[in-house]
C-alpha positions as YAML, in Angstrom:
chain: A
units: angstrom
residues:
- id: 1
  name: MET
  ca: [-0.14, 0.03, 0.03]
- id: 2
  name: ARG
  ca: [2.97, 2.40, 0.73]
- id: 3
  name: ILE
  ca: [4.41, 1.63, -2.69]
- id: 4
  name: ILE
  ca: [1.12, 2.23, -4.37]
- id: 5
  name: ALA
  ca: [0.56, 5.42, -2.36]
- id: 6
  name: MET
  ca: [4.07, 6.76, -3.00]
- id: 7
  name: PHE
  ca: [3.62, 5.98, -6.93]
- id: 8
  name: MET
  ca: [0.38, 8.20, -6.85]
- id: 9
  name: ILE
  ca: [2.21, 10.98, -5.12]
- id: 10
  name: LEU
  ca: [5.06, 10.78, -7.67]
- id: 11
  name: ALA
  ca: [2.64, 11.00, -10.41]
- id: 12
  name: HIS
  ca: [0.94, 13.98, -8.97]
- id: 13
  name: HIS
  ca: [4.29, 15.76, -8.61]
- id: 14
  name: PHE
  ca: [4.88, 15.04, -12.29]
- id: 15
  name: ILE
  ca: [1.83, 17.27, -13.14]
- id: 16
  name: VAL
  ca: [2.01, 19.98, -10.45]
- id: 17
  name: HIS
  ca: [5.87, 20.49, -10.96]
- id: 18
  name: ASN
  ca: [5.72, 20.28, -14.75]
- id: 19
  name: GLY
  ca: [6.72, 23.38, -16.57]
- id: 20
  name: TYR
  ca: [3.62, 23.17, -18.74]
- id: 21
  name: ASP
  ca: [0.16, 24.01, -17.02]
- id: 22
  name: VAL
  ca: [-2.20, 21.16, -17.60]
- id: 23
  name: LEU
  ca: [-5.20, 23.75, -17.71]
- id: 24
  name: LYS
  ca: [-3.65, 24.95, -20.96]
- id: 25
  name: LEU
  ca: [-4.39, 21.62, -22.67]
- id: 26
  name: PRO
  ca: [-7.52, 21.48, -24.83]
- id: 27
  name: LEU
  ca: [-10.50, 20.04, -23.07]
- id: 28
  name: GLU
  ca: [-10.11, 16.35, -24.17]
- id: 29
  name: PRO
  ca: [-9.85, 13.03, -22.39]
- id: 30
  name: GLU
  ca: [-5.99, 13.49, -21.89]
- id: 31
  name: ARG
  ca: [-6.44, 16.63, -19.78]
- id: 32
  name: ILE
  ca: [-9.29, 15.18, -17.75]
- id: 33
  name: PHE
  ca: [-7.08, 12.03, -17.02]
- id: 34
  name: LEU
  ca: [-4.15, 14.16, -16.09]
- id: 35
  name: GLN
  ca: [-6.22, 16.34, -13.76]
- id: 36
  name: LEU
  ca: [-8.57, 13.80, -12.19]
- id: 37
  name: VAL
  ca: [-6.45, 10.56, -11.91]
- id: 38
  name: VAL
  ca: [-2.90, 11.74, -12.06]
- id: 39
  name: GLN
  ca: [-3.03, 15.08, -10.18]
- id: 40
  name: GLY
  ca: [-6.05, 14.07, -7.93]
- id: 41
  name: GLY
  ca: [-4.53, 10.65, -7.27]
- id: 42
  name: GLY
  ca: [-1.70, 12.33, -5.51]
- id: 43
  name: LYS
  ca: [-3.94, 13.71, -2.71]
- id: 44
  name: VAL
  ca: [-5.42, 10.34, -2.24]
- id: 45
  name: GLY
  ca: [-1.85, 8.86, -2.05]
- id: 46
  name: VAL
  ca: [-1.12, 11.35, 0.99]
- id: 47
  name: VAL
  ca: [-4.18, 10.14, 2.80]
- id: 48
  name: ILE
  ca: [-3.16, 6.45, 2.27]
- id: 49
  name: PHE
  ca: [0.39, 7.13, 3.28]
- id: 50
  name: PHE
  ca: [-0.70, 8.95, 6.42]
- id: 51
  name: SER
  ca: [-3.46, 6.44, 7.34]
- id: 52
  name: ILE
  ca: [-0.84, 3.66, 7.43]
- id: 53
  name: SER
  ca: [1.04, 5.34, 10.16]
- id: 54
  name: ALA
  ca: [-1.89, 6.65, 12.09]
- id: 55
  name: TRP
  ca: [-3.59, 3.15, 12.11]
- id: 56
  name: PHE
  ca: [-0.56, 1.58, 13.78]
- id: 57
  name: PHE
  ca: [-0.05, 4.51, 16.26]
- id: 58
  name: LEU
  ca: [-3.44, 3.59, 17.65]
- id: 59
  name: ASP
  ca: [-2.22, 0.06, 18.39]
- id: 60
  name: ARG
  ca: [0.30, 0.96, 20.87]
- id: 61
  name: GLU
  ca: [0.95, 3.49, 23.81]
- id: 62
  name: GLN
  ca: [2.46, 6.79, 22.53]
- id: 63
  name: THR
  ca: [5.15, 8.46, 24.61]
- id: 64
  name: ILE
  ca: [6.94, 11.78, 24.17]
- id: 65
  name: LYS
  ca: [10.38, 10.00, 24.24]
- id: 66
  name: SER
  ca: [9.49, 7.43, 21.63]
- id: 67
  name: ASN
  ca: [7.90, 10.00, 19.30]
- id: 68
  name: LEU
  ca: [10.80, 12.40, 19.71]
- id: 69
  name: LYS
  ca: [13.08, 9.60, 18.75]
- id: 70
  name: ARG
  ca: [11.16, 9.06, 15.54]
- id: 71
  name: VAL
  ca: [11.55, 12.71, 14.80]
- id: 72
  name: TRP
  ca: [15.39, 12.48, 15.26]
- id: 73
  name: ILE
  ca: [15.55, 9.47, 13.10]
- id: 74
  name: MET
  ca: [13.70, 11.23, 10.39]
- id: 75
  name: GLU
  ca: [15.77, 14.37, 10.72]
- id: 76
  name: ARG
  ca: [18.95, 12.28, 10.18]
- id: 77
  name: GLU
  ca: [17.41, 10.77, 6.97]
- id: 78
  name: LEU
  ca: [16.14, 14.18, 5.69]
- id: 79
  name: LEU
  ca: [19.73, 15.70, 6.28]
- id: 80
  name: PHE
  ca: [21.47, 12.81, 4.71]
- id: 81
  name: TRP
  ca: [19.44, 13.09, 1.41]
- id: 82
  name: SER
  ca: [19.40, 16.93, 1.48]
- id: 83
  name: LEU
  ca: [23.16, 17.19, 1.66]
- id: 84
  name: ALA
  ca: [23.53, 14.35, -0.83]
- id: 85
  name: LEU
  ca: [21.26, 16.24, -3.25]
- id: 86
  name: VAL
  ca: [23.21, 19.53, -2.75]
- id: 87
  name: ALA
  ca: [26.33, 17.77, -3.63]
- id: 88
  name: PHE
  ca: [24.85, 16.07, -6.57]
- id: 89
  name: TYR
  ca: [23.50, 19.32, -8.02]
- id: 90
  name: LEU
  ca: [26.74, 21.08, -7.43]
- id: 91
  name: VAL
  ca: [28.54, 18.71, -9.61]
- id: 92
  name: PHE
  ca: [25.86, 18.23, -12.35]
- id: 93
  name: ASP
  ca: [23.35, 20.93, -12.43]
- id: 94
  name: ARG
  ca: [24.50, 24.11, -10.42]
- id: 95
  name: ALA
  ca: [22.00, 26.41, -12.17]
- id: 96
  name: ASP
  ca: [19.03, 24.92, -10.30]
- id: 97
  name: LEU
  ca: [20.73, 25.27, -6.94]
- id: 98
  name: GLY
  ca: [20.28, 28.58, -5.36]
- id: 99
  name: MET
  ca: [21.75, 29.82, -2.02]
- id: 100
  name: LYS
  ca: [18.30, 29.79, -0.43]
- id: 101
  name: LEU
  ca: [17.87, 26.10, -1.38]
- id: 102
  name: MET
  ca: [21.28, 25.17, -0.13]
- id: 103
  name: ALA
  ca: [20.61, 27.11, 3.20]
- id: 104
  name: LYS
  ca: [17.30, 25.23, 3.65]
- id: 105
  name: SER
  ca: [19.04, 21.93, 2.86]
- id: 106
  name: VAL
  ca: [21.34, 22.30, 5.96]
- id: 107
  name: MET
  ca: [18.23, 22.49, 8.18]
- id: 108
  name: PRO
  ca: [15.68, 20.56, 6.07]
- id: 109
  name: LEU
  ca: [13.06, 19.76, 8.94]
- id: 110
  name: SER
  ca: [12.89, 23.28, 10.56]
- id: 111
  name: MET
  ca: [13.15, 25.08, 7.03]
- id: 112
  name: ASP
  ca: [10.11, 23.11, 5.64]
- id: 113
  name: LEU
  ca: [12.26, 21.75, 2.72]
- id: 114
  name: TRP
  ca: [9.56, 18.89, 2.35]
- id: 115
  name: TRP
  ca: [6.25, 19.86, 3.51]
- id: 116
  name: TYR
  ca: [5.16, 16.48, 4.41]
- id: 117
  name: ALA
  ca: [8.24, 15.64, 6.50]
- id: 118
  name: THR
  ca: [7.91, 19.04, 8.51]
- id: 119
  name: ALA
  ca: [4.18, 18.53, 9.03]
- id: 120
  name: TYR
  ca: [4.69, 14.84, 10.11]
- id: 121
  name: ALA
  ca: [7.29, 15.78, 12.57]
- id: 122
  name: ILE
  ca: [5.16, 18.34, 14.04]
- id: 123
  name: PHE
  ca: [2.27, 15.76, 14.26]
- id: 124
  name: LEU
  ca: [4.68, 13.27, 15.89]
- id: 125
  name: ALA
  ca: [4.91, 15.49, 18.88]
- id: 126
  name: LEU
  ca: [1.18, 15.39, 19.40]
- id: 127
  name: PRO
  ca: [-0.05, 11.68, 19.66]
- id: 128
  name: PRO
  ca: [0.90, 11.27, 23.20]
- id: 129
  name: PHE
  ca: [-1.63, 14.08, 24.03]
- id: 130
  name: LEU
  ca: [-3.97, 13.49, 21.26]
- id: 131
  name: SER
  ca: [-4.49, 9.94, 21.96]
- id: 132
  name: LYS
  ca: [-5.03, 10.46, 25.83]
- id: 133
  name: GLY
  ca: [-7.25, 13.37, 25.22]
- id: 134
  name: LEU
  ca: [-9.48, 11.55, 22.60]
- id: 135
  name: LYS
  ca: [-9.78, 8.46, 24.93]
- id: 136
  name: ALA
  ca: [-10.74, 10.67, 27.78]
- id: 137
  name: LEU
  ca: [-13.60, 12.19, 25.74]
- id: 138
  name: GLY
  ca: [-15.18, 8.76, 25.60]
- id: 139
  name: ARG
  ca: [-17.15, 7.22, 22.73]
- id: 140
  name: GLU
  ca: [-19.99, 9.65, 22.64]
- id: 141
  name: TYR
  ca: [-17.93, 12.86, 22.55]
- id: 142
  name: HIS
  ca: [-15.26, 11.41, 20.38]
- id: 143
  name: LEU
  ca: [-17.86, 10.41, 17.71]
- id: 144
  name: ALA
  ca: [-19.41, 13.89, 18.11]
- id: 145
  name: LEU
  ca: [-15.99, 15.49, 17.47]
- id: 146
  name: ALA
  ca: [-15.49, 13.51, 14.45]
- id: 147
  name: ALA
  ca: [-18.89, 14.44, 13.20]
- id: 148
  name: THR
  ca: [-18.12, 18.15, 13.83]
- id: 149
  name: VAL
  ca: [-14.79, 18.10, 11.87]
- id: 150
  name: LEU
  ca: [-16.61, 16.34, 9.19]
- id: 151
  name: VAL
  ca: [-19.07, 19.05, 8.92]
- id: 152
  name: ILE
  ca: [-16.51, 21.84, 9.10]
- id: 153
  name: TRP
  ca: [-13.94, 20.39, 6.68]
- id: 154
  name: GLY
  ca: [-15.71, 17.64, 5.10]
- id: 155
  name: LEU
  ca: [-19.17, 19.09, 3.93]
- id: 156
  name: THR
  ca: [-17.64, 22.56, 3.13]
- id: 157
  name: SER
  ca: [-15.13, 20.75, 0.80]
- id: 158
  name: PHE
  ca: [-18.03, 20.31, -1.69]
- id: 159
  name: ILE
  ca: [-18.36, 24.14, -1.82]
- id: 160
  name: PRO
  ca: [-16.29, 25.97, -4.30]
- id: 161
  name: GLY
  ca: [-14.19, 28.88, -2.70]
- id: 162
  name: ALA
  ca: [-14.99, 27.65, 0.92]
- id: 163
  name: GLN
  ca: [-12.26, 27.74, 3.51]
- id: 164
  name: SER
  ca: [-10.41, 24.39, 3.36]
- id: 165
  name: LEU
  ca: [-7.30, 22.69, 4.87]
- id: 166
  name: THR
  ca: [-4.09, 22.84, 2.98]
- id: 167
  name: ASP
  ca: [-1.14, 20.68, 3.02]
- id: 168
  name: ASN
  ca: [-0.07, 21.13, 6.82]
- id: 169
  name: VAL
  ca: [-0.20, 19.37, 10.13]
- id: 170
  name: PHE
  ca: [-3.86, 20.28, 10.59]
- id: 171
  name: GLY
  ca: [-4.81, 17.85, 7.89]
- id: 172
  name: PHE
  ca: [-2.90, 15.03, 9.89]
- id: 173
  name: ILE
  ca: [-4.88, 15.89, 12.99]
- id: 174
  name: TYR
  ca: [-8.05, 15.92, 11.07]
- id: 175
  name: VAL
  ca: [-7.72, 12.52, 9.66]
- id: 176
  name: PHE
  ca: [-6.30, 11.19, 12.93]
- id: 177
  name: ILE
  ca: [-9.59, 12.24, 14.74]
- id: 178
  name: LEU
  ca: [-11.56, 10.36, 11.99]
- id: 179
  name: ILE
  ca: [-9.35, 7.27, 12.00]
- id: 180
  name: SER
  ca: [-9.21, 6.85, 15.92]
- id: 181
  name: ALA
  ca: [-12.95, 7.36, 16.09]
- id: 182
  name: TYR
  ca: [-13.43, 4.67, 13.62]
- id: 183
  name: LYS
  ca: [-11.00, 2.18, 15.21]
- id: 184
  name: TRP
  ca: [-11.92, 2.74, 18.71]
- id: 185
  name: HIS
  ca: [-15.64, 3.17, 18.72]
- id: 186
  name: MET
  ca: [-17.21, 1.82, 15.47]
- id: 187
  name: MET
  ca: [-17.91, -1.61, 14.10]
- id: 188
  name: PRO
  ca: [-15.41, -2.39, 11.34]
- id: 189
  name: PHE
  ca: [-16.83, -1.93, 7.96]
- id: 190
  name: THR
  ca: [-17.51, -4.89, 5.82]
- id: 191
  name: THR
  ca: [-15.96, -5.32, 2.44]
- id: 192
  name: LYS
  ca: [-19.01, -4.13, 0.76]
- id: 193
  name: GLN
  ca: [-19.14, -1.02, 2.90]
- id: 194
  name: VAL
  ca: [-15.60, -0.22, 2.08]
- id: 195
  name: TRP
  ca: [-16.22, -0.57, -1.55]
- id: 196
  name: LEU
  ca: [-19.34, 1.64, -1.15]
- id: 197
  name: ILE
  ca: [-17.34, 4.41, 0.65]
- id: 198
  name: ALA
  ca: [-14.67, 4.44, -2.01]
- id: 199
  name: GLY
  ca: [-17.19, 4.11, -4.88]
- id: 200
  name: ILE
  ca: [-19.18, 7.25, -3.48]
- id: 201
  name: GLY
  ca: [-15.87, 9.24, -3.32]
- id: 202
  name: LEU
  ca: [-15.00, 8.32, -6.76]
- id: 203
  name: GLY
  ca: [-18.64, 9.34, -7.82]
- id: 204
  name: PHE
  ca: [-18.15, 12.74, -6.52]
- id: 205
  name: PHE
  ca: [-14.82, 12.89, -8.43]
- id: 206
  name: LEU
  ca: [-16.65, 12.14, -11.74]
- id: 207
  name: LEU
  ca: [-19.64, 14.43, -10.89]
- id: 208
  name: TYR
  ca: [-17.31, 17.44, -10.26]
- id: 209
  name: THR
  ca: [-15.19, 16.45, -13.27]
- id: 210
  name: ALA
  ca: [-18.37, 16.73, -15.33]
- id: 211
  name: ALA
  ca: [-19.10, 20.08, -13.82]
- id: 212
  name: SER
  ca: [-15.61, 21.29, -14.40]
- id: 213
  name: ALA
  ca: [-15.69, 20.29, -18.14]
- id: 214
  name: THR
  ca: [-19.10, 21.99, -18.54]
- id: 215
  name: LEU
  ca: [-17.80, 25.27, -17.08]
- id: 216
  name: SER
  ca: [-14.68, 24.96, -19.31]
- id: 217
  name: LEU
  ca: [-16.85, 24.78, -22.31]
- id: 218
  name: LEU
  ca: [-18.66, 27.93, -21.18]
- id: 219
  name: GLY
  ca: [-15.40, 29.76, -20.89]
- id: 220
  name: HIS
  ca: [-14.69, 29.38, -17.05]
- id: 221
  name: ASP
  ca: [-11.54, 27.19, -17.02]
- id: 222
  name: MET
  ca: [-10.71, 25.90, -13.68]
- id: 223
  name: GLY
  ca: [-9.24, 22.59, -12.06]
- id: 224
  name: ILE
  ca: [-11.08, 19.92, -10.45]
- id: 225
  name: PHE
  ca: [-11.15, 21.37, -6.95]
- id: 226
  name: ILE
  ca: [-12.85, 18.41, -5.38]
- id: 227
  name: THR
  ca: [-9.51, 16.43, -5.66]
- id: 228
  name: GLY
  ca: [-7.67, 19.01, -3.42]
- id: 229
  name: SER
  ca: [-5.94, 18.35, -0.12]
- id: 230
  name: TRP
  ca: [-8.06, 16.74, 2.57]
- id: 231
  name: LYS
  ca: [-11.38, 17.07, 0.67]
- id: 232
  name: LEU
  ca: [-13.97, 14.57, 1.79]
- id: 233
  name: PRO
  ca: [-14.04, 12.53, -1.41]
- id: 234
  name: VAL
  ca: [-10.27, 12.38, -1.28]
- id: 235
  name: ILE
  ca: [-10.34, 10.90, 2.29]
- id: 236
  name: MET
  ca: [-13.11, 8.55, 1.32]
- id: 237
  name: VAL
  ca: [-11.10, 7.01, -1.41]
- id: 238
  name: GLY
  ca: [-7.91, 6.97, 0.44]
- id: 239
  name: PHE
  ca: [-9.23, 5.48, 3.60]
- id: 240
  name: GLY
  ca: [-11.35, 3.17, 1.59]
- id: 241
  name: MET
  ca: [-8.28, 1.98, -0.32]
- id: 242
  name: PHE
  ca: [-6.40, 1.50, 2.90]
- id: 243
  name: LEU
  ca: [-9.27, -0.57, 4.29]
- id: 244
  name: MET
  ca: [-9.28, -2.78, 1.35]
- id: 245
  name: PHE
  ca: [-5.59, -3.59, 1.81]
- id: 246
  name: ASP
  ca: [-6.21, -3.99, 5.65]
- id: 247
  name: HIS
  ca: [-8.86, -6.72, 4.74]
- id: 248
  name: ALA
  ca: [-6.28, -8.71, 2.86]
- id: 249
  name: ALA
  ca: [-3.67, -11.08, 4.16]
- id: 250
  name: PHE
  ca: [-0.35, -10.83, 2.24]
- id: 251
  name: HIS
  ca: [3.27, -10.89, 3.38]
- id: 252
  name: SER
  ca: [6.38, -10.45, 1.34]
- id: 253
  name: ARG
  ca: [9.81, -9.59, 2.78]
- id: 254
  name: ILE
  ca: [10.89, -8.17, -0.60]
- id: 255
  name: ILE
  ca: [7.87, -5.94, -0.86]
- id: 256
  name: ASN
  ca: [8.32, -4.77, 2.65]
- id: 257
  name: ARG
  ca: [11.83, -3.84, 2.00]
- id: 258
  name: ILE
  ca: [10.89, -1.82, -1.02]
- id: 259
  name: ALA
  ca: [8.09, -0.15, 0.99]
- id: 260
  name: GLN
  ca: [10.53, 0.97, 3.51]
- id: 261
  name: SER
  ca: [12.51, 2.76, 0.63]
- id: 262
  name: VAL
  ca: [9.71, 4.67, -0.80]
- id: 263
  name: PHE
  ca: [10.12, 7.77, 1.33]
- id: 264
  name: ALA
  ca: [13.61, 8.18, 0.03]
- id: 265
  name: VAL
  ca: [12.13, 8.28, -3.35]
- id: 266
  name: TYR
  ca: [9.71, 11.05, -2.42]
- id: 267
  name: LEU
  ca: [12.61, 13.14, -0.87]
- id: 268
  name: ILE
  ca: [14.73, 12.78, -4.01]
- id: 269
  name: THR
  ca: [11.89, 13.62, -6.59]
- id: 270
  name: ASP
  ca: [10.38, 16.35, -4.59]
- id: 271
  name: TYR
  ca: [13.65, 18.19, -3.89]
- id: 272
  name: ALA
  ca: [13.21, 21.73, -5.28]
- id: 273
  name: ALA
  ca: [16.16, 21.42, -7.82]
- id: 274
  name: SER
  ca: [14.72, 18.17, -9.11]
- id: 275
  name: GLY
  ca: [11.39, 19.79, -10.42]
...
């Protein structure tokens, strides 16, 4: 699942970091595919990638010491790759390596060199308190909180121009509240229910794609905003895909080894000079 999620994220980066704006393409199946599947799929991939971590956080007691240790391990990995990339571009492509990027590469975590890594590091400081706080709420209030955030950030995600979450730590907190409410207080979804949730999310993708295409024909060219960060259909598809894999039993040492390496692929390909 991590491998698939990372592939979706890399495909998304291929579109958003491309020098050519996909909206300049004629309104044909190619553009719709790039916007809906390739670009939108990256946001689904982020939900999947984080859901994997959040799911297993909920299985064990979170401590400040253990989570700070995770941050330190991640900081070392980020620093290794950022300095290695600086050295690479100094030798092979110095034109794309500015002084600002070099300075950020010395302190990649605190300087937000990779948004996901920085947001995730901030989030790692919170589970010891979030988990205890959510458990202290009890079933009734935890589910009420989940319903509240779904109204605030879920239902409003269907409204063009409404306030929405961006790529930051608050998206992680939002999804963590939802996943913990499901895992602690709800009956596990059946396979049919999982398919239904993901299917409804995909249905909204298609509905808004049709609306976007219609508006484009009328001269109002815009992206398919429903596939943006932390939109409810994105979470429905992403978490639905995660649960599909959770229902399956499969073990492979080789695939696990590859899955452990995909974060490095993200760091390399999403480095500013690599775009």
